[in-house]
LOFI-835139 format. One record per residue (C-alpha): residue number from 1; x, y, z. Coordinates in steps of 0.001 Angstrom, whole numbers, plus 524288, in hexadecimal, padded with zeros to 5 digits. Last residue first. Example, Ala and Ser with C-alpha at 12.3 -4.5 7.8 and 13.67 -1.06 7.14 Angstrom:
BEGIN
REC   n    c1    c2    c3
REC   2 83566 7FBDC 81BE4
REC   1 8300C 7EE6C 81E78
***
This chain:
BEGIN
REC   n    c1    c2    c3
REC 458 54401 5088E D35C6
REC 457 5405A 51751 D3801
REC 456 54748 518D9 D44B4
REC 455 542F4 526EE D4A4A
REC 454 54B53 5321A D46B0
REC 453 54B9B 53DB7 D4FD7
REC 452 54C68 54E3E D4B5A
REC 451 556A8 55793 D48D9
REC 450 56254 556B3 D4024
REC 449 56637 56640 D3DFE
REC 448 56CFE 56C3D D32B3
REC 447 57259 5791D D3098
REC 446 576B2 577D2 D3EAB
REC 445 585DB 57ABB D3996
REC 444 58B84 56E24 D3DA8
REC 443 57F1F 565DC D36FD
REC 442 5815F 56FF8 D2AC1
REC 441 58FDD 56C40 D2AD4
REC 440 58DE9 55D91 D2BAB
REC 439 584D9 55E61 D206D
REC 438 58D39 56697 D18C1
REC 437 598AB 55B79 D1B2F
REC 436 58FC8 54FD7 D17E6
REC 435 589F8 5562C D0AF7
REC 434 57D06 55B8F D0C7D
REC 433 5701D 559F4 D0557
REC 432 5759F 54CF6 D00C7
REC 431 568B2 54645 D0AF6
REC 430 56AA5 5372B D0BC7
REC 429 561A7 52C82 D0B54
REC 428 5637E 51E11 D0D29
REC 427 569A4 520FC D1B7E
REC 426 55B78 52389 D21BF
REC 425 556C7 52D94 D2917
REC 424 54869 532C4 D2523
REC 423 54198 53F5A D288D
REC 422 5498D 54B09 D2256
REC 421 543E4 5472F D15F7
REC 420 54DF9 53B40 D1739
REC 419 559E9 53EE2 D213D
REC 418 5662D 537E4 D1D7A
REC 417 57057 54400 D1A78
REC 416 569A0 54BA9 D271B
REC 415 56A83 53EC3 D2F1B
REC 414 57835 53B04 D2BC5
REC 413 57D5B 54921 D2F94
REC 412 575F6 54A3F D3AEF
REC 411 57BD3 53A68 D3EBC
REC 410 5892F 53F1B D3C2E
REC 409 587F8 54C6F D4549
REC 408 582C5 54474 D4EF8
REC 407 58C55 539F9 D4E74
REC 406 59979 542AE D4E70
REC 405 59E97 53D08 D5AED
REC 404 59C9C 530AE D569A
REC 403 59952 524F1 D5F79
REC 402 58AD9 522B7 D5C2F
REC 401 58D7C 5235E D4D10
REC 400 57F66 51C3C D4DFE
REC 399 57272 519BE D567D
REC 398 56CF2 52742 D5251
REC 397 56B62 52E05 D5E94
REC 396 55F55 52F28 D66E2
REC 395 55500 53844 D655E
REC 394 55113 54672 D6265
REC 393 545CB 55042 D5ED7
REC 392 5496E 55C11 D63B0
REC 391 54D49 56141 D5872
REC 390 540E7 55EB0 D51AF
REC 389 541EA 556B5 D44B5
REC 388 53999 54D84 D4912
REC 387 5360E 53DB2 D44E4
REC 386 54484 53BA1 D3C6D
REC 385 54263 52E31 D3585
REC 384 54D71 5245B D3859
REC 383 552A3 5191E D2FFF
REC 382 55B7D 50F2B D3609
REC 381 56461 50545 D2DE7
REC 380 567A6 50E69 D2373
REC 379 56A76 51992 D2F6B
REC 378 57476 50FD4 D3708
REC 377 57BAB 50BF8 D2ABC
REC 376 57C0D 51972 D2416
REC 375 581D2 51FFB D30B0
REC 374 58C62 514D8 D3252
REC 373 58FF2 51761 D22A5
REC 372 58F92 52707 D251D
REC 371 599E4 52644 D3096
REC 370 5A492 52995 D28AB
REC 369 59DE7 531FC D2025
REC 368 59915 538B7 D2D13
REC 367 5A537 538EF D33B6
REC 366 5AC31 54137 D28F0
REC 365 59FA2 54AA2 D25BF
REC 364 59E17 54CA6 D351B
REC 363 5AE68 5500F D34F5
REC 362 5AB3B 55941 D2992
REC 361 5A2D7 56093 D32A4
REC 360 5AA0E 55F99 D3E96
REC 359 5B48E 565FE D37C2
REC 358 5AAEF 5706D D329C
REC 357 5A68B 573B8 D4067
REC 356 5B4A6 57430 D448C
REC 355 5B7D8 57E1D D3A27
REC 354 5AA64 585F7 D3E60
REC 353 5B19C 58569 D4D23
REC 352 5BEBD 58C09 D483C
REC 351 5CA06 5838C D45D8
REC 350 5D218 577C3 D4B45
REC 349 5CC3F 56AAD D5034
REC 348 5D27B 56303 D4607
REC 347 5CB3B 5552E D4446
REC 346 5CDDB 5494C D4CCC
REC 345 5C022 543A9 D4BB4
REC 344 5BFE4 545B4 D5B43
REC 343 5C638 55276 D5B37
REC 342 5BD09 5574D D4FC6
REC 341 5B21C 5534D D59E1
REC 340 5B73E 55966 D6543
REC 339 5BA8B 5662A D5E57
REC 338 5AD00 56906 D598B
REC 337 5A8B8 56788 D65DB
REC 336 5B240 56FAD D6C05
REC 335 5AE8F 57A35 D6125
REC 334 5A12E 57BDF D683D
REC 333 59407 576C0 D6083
REC 332 58D25 580FF D57C0
REC 331 5922D 57A5B D4BE6
REC 330 58A2D 56E98 D4DFC
REC 329 58E37 56142 D550E
REC 328 58396 5578D D54F8
REC 327 57745 55409 D5EC6
REC 326 57258 5473A D5BC5
REC 325 569E2 54262 D503C
REC 324 55DB3 53AB0 D542E
REC 323 557B7 52EDB D56C1
REC 322 54990 529C1 D5B65
REC 321 54758 51D35 D624C
REC 320 53A91 51608 D6052
REC 319 534A1 5100F D6C9B
REC 318 52AC0 50607 D6E69
REC 317 52F82 4FC8D D7B84
REC 316 523EA 4FF78 D8226
REC 315 516E5 50362 D7DB1
REC 314 51139 50DAD D86D2
REC 313 50353 50EE5 D8B80
REC 312 4FC64 51BAE D8ED1
REC 311 4EF24 51EE2 D93CE
REC 310 4EB83 52C6F D918F
REC 309 4E97F 537F0 D98E5
REC 308 4DCB8 53EC0 D99FD
REC 307 4D7ED 54BE0 D9339
REC 306 4D5A9 554D3 D9CA4
REC 305 4CA02 56050 D9905
REC 304 4C980 56AFE DA38A
REC 303 4C313 56ED2 DAF53
REC 302 4BCC2 5609F DB32E
REC 301 4C71B 55927 DB359
REC 300 4C7D9 54A6A DB275
REC 299 4D413 546CE DAD42
REC 298 4D9B6 53EDF DB86D
REC 297 4CC59 53776 DBAB6
REC 296 4D1AE 52C1C DC3E0
REC 295 4CF06 51DD0 DC6DF
REC 294 4D643 51418 DCED4
REC 293 4D572 506AF DCBF4
REC 292 4D720 4F94D DD2A3
REC 291 4CBCA 4FBB0 DDCDD
REC 290 4C3AC 4F11D DD3CC
REC 289 4B76C 4FC55 DD70E
REC 288 4C050 5051C DCC86
REC 287 4C09B 4FC25 DC244
REC 286 4B3BF 4F806 DC51D
REC 285 4AE79 505AD DC205
REC 284 4B892 502B7 DB538
REC 283 4AEBF 4F873 DB31D
REC 282 4A3A2 50036 DB23F
REC 281 4A8EB 50AC6 DAAC6
REC 280 4AADE 50199 DA0F9
REC 279 4B700 4FC74 D9ABB
REC 278 4C0E1 4FFB5 D8F2A
REC 277 4CCE1 4F98A D8DB3
REC 276 4DCCB 4FDE4 D8C4F
REC 275 4E575 4F44F D903F
REC 274 4E17B 4E68A D88BB
REC 273 4D46D 4ED9E D8457
REC 272 4C804 4E8DE D8068
REC 271 4BA7C 4EAC3 D871F
REC 270 4B50E 4E9C1 D9475
REC 269 4C315 4EC02 D9A7E
REC 268 4C574 4EAB5 DA897
REC 267 4CC59 4DE78 DABF6
REC 266 4D3A8 4DD9B D9D9C
REC 265 4D698 4EB14 D9E58
REC 264 4DCFC 4E93F DADD3
REC 263 4E4BD 4DCA1 DA93B
REC 262 4EAF7 4E4DD D9D07
REC 261 4EDF7 4EFCE DA44B
REC 260 4F4E6 4E644 DB00E
REC 259 4FC8D 4E1DF DA4F0
REC 258 5009A 4EE86 DA23D
REC 257 50374 4F555 DABB4
REC 256 512E0 4EE06 DAD9F
REC 255 5160D 4F378 D9FF5
REC 254 515D1 50189 DA43A
REC 253 5191A 50BD4 D99B5
REC 252 50C68 5129C D993C
REC 251 50010 5084A D9D7B
REC 250 4F541 51369 D9EB7
REC 249 4EA86 50A81 D9E19
REC 248 4DE14 50DD0 D93B9
REC 247 4D0B3 50C52 D9972
REC 246 4C651 50E9C D91CF
REC 245 4B7B8 51089 D97AC
REC 244 4AD3F 50DD4 D8F9A
REC 243 49FC8 5167C D8DFD
REC 242 4A416 51E89 D819E
REC 241 4B146 52209 D896C
REC 240 4B41F 521E1 D965D
REC 239 4C321 5232D D9657
REC 238 4CD8A 51CB6 DA066
REC 237 4DC39 51E37 DA233
REC 236 4E060 512BA DA950
REC 235 4ECFB 51363 DB158
REC 234 4F373 50720 DB666
REC 233 4FD88 507CF DC268
REC 232 507A7 4FE7E DC0B8
REC 231 5128D 50A9F DC447
REC 230 507B3 51298 DCD68
REC 229 4FF2C 51C7D DCDDA
REC 228 4FC82 51FA3 DDB17
REC 227 4EDA8 51FB5 DDDE2
REC 226 4ECA6 511F7 DDD6D
REC 225 4E331 50BF9 DD5E5
REC 224 4EBC2 4FFE4 DD006
REC 223 4E6BE 5040D DC514
REC 222 4E40A 5114F DC17D
REC 221 4D767 514EC DB935
REC 220 4D6F2 52292 DB279
REC 219 4CB41 529C8 DAE53
REC 218 4C4C8 5309C DA2A1
REC 217 4B636 5337F D9E9E
REC 216 4B240 53CF4 DA98E
REC 215 4A5EF 54168 DA210
REC 214 49BA3 54D7D DA211
REC 213 4A4B7 55318 DACFD
REC 212 4A11B 559E8 DB9CD
REC 211 49866 54E6E DC092
REC 210 4980E 54BBD DCFD9
REC 209 48CFB 54298 DD3F3
REC 208 480A1 54650 DD6F9
REC 207 479F8 53C42 DD057
REC 206 474FD 54512 DC64C
REC 205 48108 548F6 DC32B
REC 204 48891 55203 DC953
REC 203 48FB3 55FE3 DC70F
REC 202 4846D 56879 DC0E3
REC 201 478A5 56322 DC94C
REC 200 48131 5676F DD4D9
REC 199 47F46 573EF DCF41
REC 198 46FE7 5755E DCE60
REC 197 47122 577C5 DDE6E
REC 196 47399 5862E DD99F
REC 195 48041 58B65 DDFF4
REC 194 4824C 594EA DECA5
REC 193 48C9A 59C7F DF318
REC 192 48871 5A275 E0064
REC 191 48AC4 59821 E0B14
REC 190 48856 5960D E1852
REC 189 47A4A 59F1E E168B
REC 188 47587 5A973 E21D9
REC 187 482EA 5B1C3 E2262
REC 186 485E7 5B4D4 E14DE
REC 185 4761E 5B397 E114E
REC 184 473A9 5BD55 E1AC7
REC 183 480A9 5C5FB E1781
REC 182 47B84 5C60D E09BB
REC 181 46CCC 5CA28 E0DA4
REC 180 47065 5D6E7 E16C2
REC 179 46446 5DD73 E172A
REC 178 45E72 5D3B4 E1F6D
REC 177 4688A 5D5EE E2A2C
REC 176 4600B 5DA4F E3447
REC 175 4563C 5D0B4 E3197
REC 174 46011 5C560 E36B3
REC 173 45D28 5CB0D E455A
REC 172 46789 5D1F0 E4C3C
REC 171 4671C 5D60E E5B1B
REC 170 46479 5C7C5 E5FA6
REC 169 46ED4 5C347 E55A3
REC 168 4761A 5CC8B E58F9
REC 167 47A80 5C644 E66F3
REC 166 4803D 5D22D E6CA2
REC 165 48E4E 5D330 E7309
REC 164 495A2 5CCF0 E6736
REC 163 49164 5D9A1 E5F3B
REC 162 499E9 5E1F6 E681F
REC 161 4A625 5DB4B E63A5
REC 160 4A50E 5E416 E5712
REC 159 4A657 5F085 E5DD3
REC 158 49DDE 5FABB E6548
REC 157 4908C 5F449 E64F3
REC 156 487A4 5F6E3 E70A7
REC 155 479CE 5F0A7 E6F02
REC 154 46E68 5F72A E7464
REC 153 46929 5FC3E E66EF
REC 152 46588 5EF0D E6277
REC 151 46370 5ED1A E53F0
REC 150 46776 5F927 E4F5C
REC 149 47300 5F79C E56E7
REC 148 4765A 5EA90 E50CF
REC 147 4748B 5F15F E4416
REC 146 47E76 5FE52 E47B9
REC 145 48738 5F536 E4E62
REC 144 4890B 5ED15 E40E5
REC 143 489EB 5F911 E3989
REC 142 493C7 5FF3B E4154
REC 141 49CB8 5F384 E410C
REC 140 49E9D 5F2A8 E3201
REC 139 49A51 5E9F8 E272D
REC 138 48BAF 5E6E1 E2BD9
REC 137 4852B 5DAAE E25E3
REC 136 4912A 5D148 E28BE
REC 135 491E5 5D5A6 E35AD
REC 134 483F1 5D4C7 E3AFC
REC 133 481AE 5C875 E349E
REC 132 48CDA 5C246 E3AB4
REC 131 488B4 5C85E E462F
REC 130 47B3F 5C1F5 E465F
REC 129 47FA5 5B59F E4195
REC 128 48A81 5B5FA E4E65
REC 127 47DDC 5B8CE E5786
REC 126 474C4 5AE6F E5281
REC 125 46CC4 5ADDC E4812
REC 124 46F35 5A094 E42F3
REC 123 4614D 59AC4 E3E02
REC 122 45D22 5AA2E E39D4
REC 121 46B90 5A9D8 E30FB
REC 120 4663C 59D89 E2ACA
REC 119 45B0C 5A2E8 E2612
REC 118 45FF2 5AF72 E2272
REC 117 467F7 5A916 E19F9
REC 116 45F76 59FD5 E1486
REC 115 454E5 5AB8E E113D
REC 114 46214 5B11F E0997
REC 113 463A9 5A768 E012B
REC 112 454B4 5A5B0 DFDDD
REC 111 45502 5B404 DFAAB
REC 110 45F79 5B16B DF2E5
REC 109 4580A 5A869 DEA44
REC 108 45C17 59838 DECD9
REC 107 4563F 58FFE DE150
REC 106 45F28 58533 DE516
REC 105 46A9C 58689 DEBF4
REC 104 47A97 5819E DEE04
REC 103 48300 5852C DF91D
REC 102 49104 588E0 DF86E
REC 101 49BAC 58D53 E026B
REC 100 49E94 582B5 E0A32
REC  99 496D3 577E2 E02E3
REC  98 4A196 57D54 DF6BD
REC  97 4ADC1 5770D DFFC4
REC  96 4A879 56B7C E049A
REC  95 4A5E0 56875 DF4C1
REC  94 4B2F9 56B5B DF2A0
REC  93 4B750 562CA DFDD9
REC  92 4AEE7 55809 DF65C
REC  91 4B800 55B65 DEAF6
REC  90 4C453 55B19 DEF52
REC  89 4C0E1 54E17 DF518
REC  88 4BE7A 54B72 E02EA
REC  87 4C3B7 54140 E0BD5
REC  86 4C9AE 54B30 E1547
REC  85 4D061 5513F E0982
REC  84 4D336 54F26 DFB9B
REC  83 4D8C8 559DC DF5E8
REC  82 4D459 567CC DF225
REC  81 4DE3C 571B7 DEB4A
REC  80 4D369 57C4D DEC4C
REC  79 4C659 57A1E DEE1A
REC  78 4BE5D 57F38 DE2BC
REC  77 4B82F 58B89 DE4BB
REC  76 4A999 5923C DE501
REC  75 4A37F 59D0A DDCCE
REC  74 499E5 5A52A DE2CD
REC  73 48BA5 5A3EE DE2C1
REC  72 48728 5AC4A DED8C
REC  71 48B35 5B7F0 DE6F7
REC  70 47FF0 5BF81 DE6B4
REC  69 47E91 5BE81 DD832
REC  68 47FD5 5B086 DD963
REC  67 47614 5AE33 DE139
REC  66 46D85 5B264 DD776
REC  65 47449 5AB00 DCED1
REC  64 473A3 59DF9 DD5EF
REC  63 480C2 59716 DD024
REC  62 4808B 58A32 DC970
REC  61 47F6C 5915D DBBDA
REC  60 48A93 599E3 DBF14
REC  59 49597 59054 DBFD3
REC  58 49BD3 59029 DCDC4
REC  57 49987 58187 DD1BD
REC  56 49C6D 57D13 DC482
REC  55 4A966 5819E DC6AD
REC  54 4AAFA 57CB9 DD52F
REC  53 4A9A1 56F00 DCED9
REC  52 4B351 56FCA DC2C3
REC  51 4BD06 5756A DCCAB
REC  50 4B951 56AF0 DD6CA
REC  49 4BA9B 5610B DCD44
REC  48 4C708 5672D DC4B2
REC  47 4D1B0 56270 DCF76
REC  46 4CCDC 55450 DCE7F
REC  45 4C89D 54FC1 DDAE9
REC  44 4D17F 547D0 DE490
REC  43 4CF1C 53CD1 DEDA5
REC  42 4CEF9 534BC DE122
REC  41 4C3B3 52ED1 DD96D
REC  40 4B9A0 53742 DD95B
REC  39 4B2EF 53897 DC9F2
REC  38 4A8AD 54214 DC63E
REC  37 49CA4 53E25 DC06C
REC  36 49FE6 541F7 DB134
REC  35 4954F 5397A DAAB6
REC  34 49C33 52F3A DA333
REC  33 4A98B 52CBE DA9DC
REC  32 4A51D 530C8 DB6BF
REC  31 4986D 52936 DB6AB
REC  30 49F56 51DA6 DB0FD
REC  29 4A88D 51D7E DBC19
REC  28 49CE2 51998 DC484
REC  27 499BF 52327 DCF13
REC  26 49C2A 521AA DDEE7
REC  25 498FC 52CBF DE774
REC  24 4A193 5369E DEF85
REC  23 49812 540E1 DF5A1
REC  22 4974A 54FF1 DF3EB
REC  21 48CE0 559D7 DFB20
REC  20 48BA8 5669A DF6C0
REC  19 483C5 57169 DFE23
REC  18 475B7 57512 DFC3B
REC  17 46E3D 5824D E022B
REC  16 45FCE 57EF0 E0560
REC  15 46292 57743 E10AE
REC  14 46B09 582E6 E1707
REC  13 4713D 57D56 E23B3
REC  12 4752A 56F21 E1FA4
REC  11 476A1 5746E E11D8
REC  10 46E89 56A9E E083B
REC   9 474ED 560F2 E00FB
REC   8 47A27 561DF DF2A4
REC   7 4807D 5561D DEBFC
REC   6 48CBF 552CF DE5B2
REC   5 49203 5448B DE31B
REC   4 49F95 54413 DDFDE
REC   3 4A408 53607 DD89F
REC   2 4AB7F 52958 DDB48
REC   1 4B02F 51E58 DD3BF
***
């Protein structure tokens, strides 16, 4: 396991100003799990690492009040869409980015800042520096020319290009800009954005290791350690709990990985468990050092609480079939459908639609009486329980009257008559509320509907 080690080092030009420095160092996994040391496990970083780090950098209590009032403690931003590049992770790139525009100071007053700026300007006082100071402190050409001519009446300046004809560092001095303190600071310092050096203690432990959370108890291990998850890969969900690491393999439906899971549990466990097992952080370090596992922290999120995924395992061959009454003819069906059925049973197809509906009802009663014995035999051997009454709950067809044109209609009539307490479907119970013809009419007219799925009860 690795982590980031942060420290402050003096600015090469101005040692009193300090910059961030970052290195990658080894860390035992127990310090990640128990103490919240940030884990570095891949070339990339969690997206929220930069956000959380910058959020702490922008906190009020790490800014310097008297400098913030002068706008010398501006907010900083995270890098947008940073990726691993030229051997540097996004976080390492963030540190570089911050060092271009931010310094850390201790007990620095505004007067100190001004004196440092003056000292830096004196060190590099030349014609270019003098011209930058002149143009930054005087907004227009006339003001710039007036200052230069006030210092040396011999100069002749009629346009901006004429300033290049003179070495302004010999005409002007730093004292000429004493009243332009903000210009002195802006031109004299490499950056003008500051934080207190106390910030570092907010984001590292006593060894300088990056720490933005109290604990990081959840992780995953993949065996073998390829970056691509293979068919026979084993994924373990790990959790640090009460001083012990609990490892649960995600077995899913694949039977092929289970012997390997038993083998790994036997090799690395410190307690019991054929598949799921407990072990120590030191043993997890050994697992990683063996080269047989790859560690990751997919639920690590510094901005919001994310619940880790859970391991799953399927039990093969365990299935309960469910059944339902399929769709049957209703009065709103097209006349052609009624005629097709009547034709098959040799019943007259003449009359209006309501006449055809009545003929179907009478036909259903006739067919029901003919096949009631077959239905009694099937449901006498098979009891069912209705599990839901929602119209969307369906199942496979009951395996009876499979070639009958009015199969579902007859099943609907039977279920309605033999459904006890609206739940138990059995042949020995009979509801005499409807006679067969009234029941057939009610089903056709949608006064009664049969919903839900049925599970075998024996």
